[in-house]
MITOR-990014 format. One record per residue (C-alpha): x, y, z. Coordinates in pm, whole numbers. Layout:
@X=X, Y=Y, Z=Z
...
This chain:
@X=-553, Y=-3315, Z=264
@X=-222, Y=-3133, Z=221
@X=79, Y=-3199, Z=2
@X=407, Y=-3187, Z=190
@X=699, Y=-3092, Z=-33
@X=1043, Y=-3138, Z=116
@X=1371, Y=-3038, Z=-49
@X=1651, Y=-3178, Z=162
@X=2023, Y=-3261, Z=149
@X=2098, Y=-3617, Z=43
@X=2234, Y=-3707, Z=388
@X=1891, Y=-3635, Z=544
@X=1680, Y=-3806, Z=278
@X=1667, Y=-4150, Z=440
@X=1557, Y=-4003, Z=773
@X=1290, Y=-3789, Z=606
@X=1153, Y=-4084, Z=410
@X=1155, Y=-4301, Z=722
@X=964, Y=-4045, Z=932
@X=703, Y=-3987, Z=663
@X=676, Y=-4353, Z=564
@X=608, Y=-4467, Z=921
@X=334, Y=-4211, Z=984
@X=-22, Y=-4347, Z=933
@X=-147, Y=-4003, Z=826
@X=66, Y=-4016, Z=508
@X=-127, Y=-4170, Z=220
@X=133, Y=-4143, Z=-57
@X=506, Y=-4088, Z=-61
@X=738, Y=-4012, Z=-353
@X=1113, Y=-3962, Z=-377
@X=1302, Y=-3799, Z=-664
@X=1675, Y=-3825, Z=-604
@X=1894, Y=-3541, Z=-723
@X=1597, Y=-3328, Z=-825
@X=1706, Y=-3021, Z=-627
@X=1983, Y=-2807, Z=-771
@X=1997, Y=-2523, Z=-520
@X=2055, Y=-2629, Z=-257
@X=2163, Y=-2964, Z=-397
@X=1963, Y=-3259, Z=-271
@X=1654, Y=-3473, Z=-312
@X=1284, Y=-3400, Z=-343
@X=1032, Y=-3581, Z=-122
@X=657, Y=-3546, Z=-184
@X=387, Y=-3674, Z=51
@X=10, Y=-3646, Z=81
@X=-72, Y=-3582, Z=445
@X=-395, Y=-3557, Z=644
@X=-428, Y=-3195, Z=757
@X=-475, Y=-3308, Z=1118
@X=-116, Y=-3439, Z=1130
@X=60, Y=-3167, Z=932
@X=190, Y=-2970, Z=1232
@X=341, Y=-3278, Z=1396
@X=516, Y=-3383, Z=1077
@X=650, Y=-3034, Z=1010
@X=780, Y=-3016, Z=1367
@X=952, Y=-3352, Z=1322
@X=1124, Y=-3226, Z=1006
@X=1227, Y=-2903, Z=1176
@X=1373, Y=-3102, Z=1467
@X=1580, Y=-3295, Z=1211
@X=1711, Y=-2964, Z=1076
@X=1566, Y=-3000, Z=727
@X=1475, Y=-2631, Z=714
@X=1836, Y=-2527, Z=782
@X=1968, Y=-2649, Z=446
@X=1647, Y=-2728, Z=262
@X=1279, Y=-2638, Z=235
@X=959, Y=-2766, Z=394
@X=650, Y=-2652, Z=203
@X=280, Y=-2722, Z=258
@X=29, Y=-2693, Z=-24
@X=-350, Y=-2736, Z=12
@X=-517, Y=-2997, Z=-207
@X=-849, Y=-2864, Z=-332
@X=-971, Y=-3196, Z=-473
@X=-838, Y=-3548, Z=-452
@X=-950, Y=-3907, Z=-517
@X=-768, Y=-4170, Z=-318
@X=-876, Y=-4469, Z=-113
@X=-549, Y=-4455, Z=79
@X=-601, Y=-4083, Z=139
@X=-949, Y=-4146, Z=278
@X=-815, Y=-4416, Z=509
@X=-531, Y=-4187, Z=624
@X=-779, Y=-3915, Z=722
@X=-1005, Y=-4169, Z=892
@X=-732, Y=-4311, Z=1115
@X=-583, Y=-3969, Z=1203
@X=-737, Y=-3824, Z=1523
@X=-929, Y=-3497, Z=1488
@X=-1105, Y=-3316, Z=1206
@X=-928, Y=-3166, Z=909
@X=-1151, Y=-2857, Z=914
@X=-1058, Y=-2789, Z=1278
@X=-688, Y=-2869, Z=1251
@X=-438, Y=-2593, Z=1320
@X=-130, Y=-2598, Z=1098
@X=97, Y=-2386, Z=1315
@X=362, Y=-2331, Z=1049
@X=99, Y=-2178, Z=818
@X=-58, Y=-1971, Z=1097
@X=278, Y=-1836, Z=1213
@X=397, Y=-1750, Z=862
@X=72, Y=-1570, Z=788
@X=105, Y=-1379, Z=1115
@X=450, Y=-1253, Z=1014
@X=321, Y=-1152, Z=670
@X=21, Y=-968, Z=813
@X=243, Y=-788, Z=1066
@X=474, Y=-637, Z=807
@X=451, Y=-259, Z=802
@X=468, Y=-185, Z=430
@X=332, Y=62, Z=178
@X=30, Y=-154, Z=97
@X=-73, Y=-189, Z=462
@X=-31, Y=183, Z=528
@X=-224, Y=274, Z=212
@X=-520, Y=50, Z=296
@X=-528, Y=180, Z=653
@X=-518, Y=543, Z=540
@X=-780, Y=499, Z=268
@X=-1009, Y=308, Z=503
@X=-976, Y=582, Z=767
@X=-1057, Y=852, Z=513
@X=-1367, Y=664, Z=397
@X=-1470, Y=627, Z=761
@X=-1439, Y=1003, Z=809
@X=-1662, Y=1072, Z=509
@X=-1908, Y=813, Z=639
@X=-1929, Y=996, Z=972
@X=-1986, Y=1332, Z=806
@X=-2263, Y=1185, Z=591
@X=-2392, Y=967, Z=877
@X=-2380, Y=673, Z=636
@X=-2376, Y=323, Z=781
@X=-2304, Y=178, Z=437
@X=-1980, Y=372, Z=409
@X=-1889, Y=276, Z=767
@X=-1920, Y=-91, Z=670
@X=-1709, Y=-29, Z=362
@X=-1436, Y=128, Z=576
@X=-1449, Y=-167, Z=817
@X=-1404, Y=-420, Z=537
@X=-1121, Y=-221, Z=380
@X=-922, Y=-193, Z=703
@X=-624, Y=-435, Z=716
@X=-569, Y=-433, Z=1093
@X=-714, Y=-769, Z=1198
@X=-418, Y=-972, Z=1073
@X=-183, Y=-777, Z=1299
@X=-427, Y=-807, Z=1592
@X=-441, Y=-1186, Z=1546
@X=-61, Y=-1193, Z=1523
@X=-42, Y=-1061, Z=1880
@X=-218, Y=-1376, Z=1999
@X=1, Y=-1600, Z=1783
@X=312, Y=-1433, Z=1925
@X=201, Y=-1484, Z=2285
@X=93, Y=-1847, Z=2239
@X=395, Y=-1953, Z=2031
@X=638, Y=-1731, Z=2227
@X=754, Y=-1537, Z=1924
@X=860, Y=-1209, Z=2083
@X=993, Y=-1061, Z=1760
@X=650, Y=-1117, Z=1606
@X=490, Y=-948, Z=1907
@X=702, Y=-637, Z=1853
@X=633, Y=-635, Z=1478
@X=257, Y=-669, Z=1523
@X=240, Y=-400, Z=1793
@X=451, Y=-163, Z=1583
@X=236, Y=-220, Z=1276
@X=-87, Y=-154, Z=1466
@X=39, Y=163, Z=1635
@X=213, Y=304, Z=1327
@X=-73, Y=207, Z=1096
@X=-344, Y=374, Z=1302
@X=-123, Y=676, Z=1382
@X=-36, Y=730, Z=1017
@X=-395, Y=687, Z=904
@X=-517, Y=937, Z=1166
@X=-251, Y=1195, Z=1077
@X=-319, Y=1184, Z=703
@X=-696, Y=1183, Z=755
@X=-669, Y=1477, Z=994
@X=-491, Y=1676, Z=723
@X=-763, Y=1569, Z=479
@X=-1030, Y=1689, Z=724
@X=-850, Y=2023, Z=769
@X=-857, Y=2075, Z=392
@X=-1227, Y=1986, Z=379
@X=-1294, Y=2230, Z=663
@X=-1103, Y=2511, Z=490
@X=-1314, Y=2456, Z=179
@X=-1629, Y=2496, Z=386
@X=-1764, Y=2153, Z=295
@X=-1808, Y=2053, Z=659
@X=-1877, Y=2263, Z=968
@X=-1819, Y=2204, Z=1339
@X=-2195, Y=2185, Z=1394
@X=-2215, Y=1891, Z=1154
@X=-1926, Y=1714, Z=1326
@X=-2049, Y=1766, Z=1682
@X=-2418, Y=1740, Z=1599
@X=-2651, Y=1447, Z=1636
@X=-2566, Y=1150, Z=1411
@X=-2806, Y=865, Z=1481
@X=-2656, Y=635, Z=1219
@X=-2296, Y=652, Z=1345
@X=-2310, Y=763, Z=1708
@X=-2197, Y=414, Z=1818
@X=-1850, Y=502, Z=1690
@X=-1780, Y=748, Z=1973
@X=-2010, Y=599, Z=2241
@X=-1845, Y=277, Z=2365
@X=-2020, Y=63, Z=2625
@X=-1999, Y=-290, Z=2766
@X=-2134, Y=-434, Z=2443
@X=-1845, Y=-283, Z=2248
@X=-1606, Y=-505, Z=2442
@X=-1833, Y=-811, Z=2423
@X=-1868, Y=-781, Z=2046
@X=-1492, Y=-731, Z=2007
@X=-1422, Y=-1048, Z=2207
@X=-1670, Y=-1257, Z=2009
@X=-1549, Y=-1117, Z=1676
@X=-1184, Y=-1171, Z=1771
@X=-1248, Y=-1535, Z=1860
@X=-1441, Y=-1591, Z=1536
@X=-1169, Y=-1424, Z=1331
@X=-892, Y=-1636, Z=1479
@X=-1095, Y=-1952, Z=1418
@X=-1134, Y=-1849, Z=1055
@X=-762, Y=-1790, Z=1018
@X=-653, Y=-2115, Z=1181
@X=-911, Y=-2354, Z=1039
@X=-988, Y=-2463, Z=686
@X=-1295, Y=-2236, Z=684
@X=-1220, Y=-1869, Z=608
@X=-1572, Y=-1744, Z=539
@X=-1610, Y=-1589, Z=884
@X=-1355, Y=-1312, Z=832
@X=-1594, Y=-1078, Z=651
@X=-1826, Y=-1092, Z=951
@X=-1539, Y=-998, Z=1180
@X=-1448, Y=-695, Z=970
@X=-1798, Y=-547, Z=993
@X=-1847, Y=-624, Z=1362
@X=-1577, Y=-416, Z=1526
@X=-1545, Y=-38, Z=1524
@X=-1171, Y=14, Z=1486
@X=-1118, Y=201, Z=1160
@X=-1437, Y=412, Z=1201
@X=-1318, Y=512, Z=1548
@X=-982, Y=617, Z=1403
@X=-1165, Y=820, Z=1136
@X=-1368, Y=999, Z=1400
@X=-1054, Y=1073, Z=1602
@X=-907, Y=1241, Z=1295
@X=-1228, Y=1437, Z=1234
@X=-1240, Y=1550, Z=1596
@X=-877, Y=1663, Z=1587
@X=-935, Y=1868, Z=1272
@X=-1240, Y=2045, Z=1418
@X=-1138, Y=2059, Z=1784
@X=-1429, Y=1835, Z=1889
@X=-1251, Y=1686, Z=2189
@X=-1548, Y=1487, Z=2318
@X=-1548, Y=1303, Z=1985
@X=-1175, Y=1241, Z=2015
@X=-1202, Y=1100, Z=2368
@X=-1499, Y=877, Z=2293
@X=-1355, Y=742, Z=1970
@X=-1012, Y=679, Z=2122
@X=-1175, Y=479, Z=2400
@X=-1379, Y=287, Z=2141
@X=-1062, Y=208, Z=1947
@X=-876, Y=86, Z=2257
@X=-1172, Y=-125, Z=2374
@X=-1211, Y=-296, Z=2038
@X=-841, Y=-368, Z=1985
@X=-802, Y=-495, Z=2342
@X=-1108, Y=-720, Z=2317
@X=-995, Y=-874, Z=1988
@X=-637, Y=-924, Z=2106
@X=-745, Y=-1094, Z=2431
@X=-997, Y=-1315, Z=2251
@X=-741, Y=-1412, Z=1987
@X=-485, Y=-1506, Z=2249
@X=-730, Y=-1716, Z=2453
@X=-869, Y=-1889, Z=2143
@X=-523, Y=-1980, Z=2017
@X=-416, Y=-2100, Z=2363
@X=-722, Y=-2326, Z=2377
@X=-654, Y=-2459, Z=2027
@X=-292, Y=-2530, Z=2113
@X=-399, Y=-2726, Z=2420
@X=-659, Y=-2927, Z=2229
@X=-422, Y=-3015, Z=1946
@X=-147, Y=-3106, Z=2192
@X=-384, Y=-3377, Z=2314
@X=-450, Y=-3483, Z=1955
@X=-74, Y=-3511, Z=1900
@X=-48, Y=-3732, Z=2208
@X=-324, Y=-3956, Z=2069
@X=-140, Y=-3979, Z=1736
@X=181, Y=-4074, Z=1917
@X=1, Y=-4355, Z=2100
@X=-156, Y=-4473, Z=1773
@X=181, Y=-4480, Z=1598
@X=328, Y=-4668, Z=1890
@X=59, Y=-4938, Z=1864
@X=109, Y=-4966, Z=1487
@X=485, Y=-5009, Z=1525
@X=427, Y=-5270, Z=1792
@X=202, Y=-5470, Z=1558
@X=444, Y=-5449, Z=1265
@X=671, Y=-5756, Z=1255
């Protein structure tokens, strides 16, 4: 269940109340006239089954509510309502599976912003990955994977393609390229300092590392795992279940590959650079393709659900005297 909060100009209030009041997925509806001071208008509150949220938001956007007002969705963690239960029961689909496209798109824009926090996390994660490779520590590799912030921007590529948001596509691509490039440059300088101090030698970098050799040795399974992890990650982002993201972070070798690229550049180990670069490209490509296909499938499925809701609403209106 979601709470839909609409601040709208007074001239749109009647239309907003009518659209929400006629929808069978709305279990409660409240109107507070004159509650909004800036911009001036009324406040409409509604409890909505998650399965119908995207359709209702789209209806409000079509009316132009967002141009001079605000449409806000808030999750309800716990609720007790007979009407709410009936609203969920008669709304096609499952709330856990429902995709709220407004929420997904907004999150994609936020995750694609190239800011100081994103760059810092990417750089720190890449540096930890470099230390993990030197120590041949799988634990540190996992830590670097979890710390890396890149998956949000990778998922945003799929959102941009499916929803045809070309500005988002450019932002996400820029963030990924700049984030990895900046992390590699700073980590390369870090590795040069470590080399000058004599803490690490070329033999250690180019030598046998059984615990982390997968980072620079991509194969068919690298792509397969990236595709599966990308699909799982997108499902976690779009559904009401977010527990799968941690598994995605520790399944793909993106940040560790970037760390090994930096290490190879600092020590002139070009075989390491080539292998790790290929690993990085394979993983990012696999996740981006999987995210796009998963979102496209979800959009198609929920388009059918929207058609079912439209038919249901039509029958209900026909029965109403």
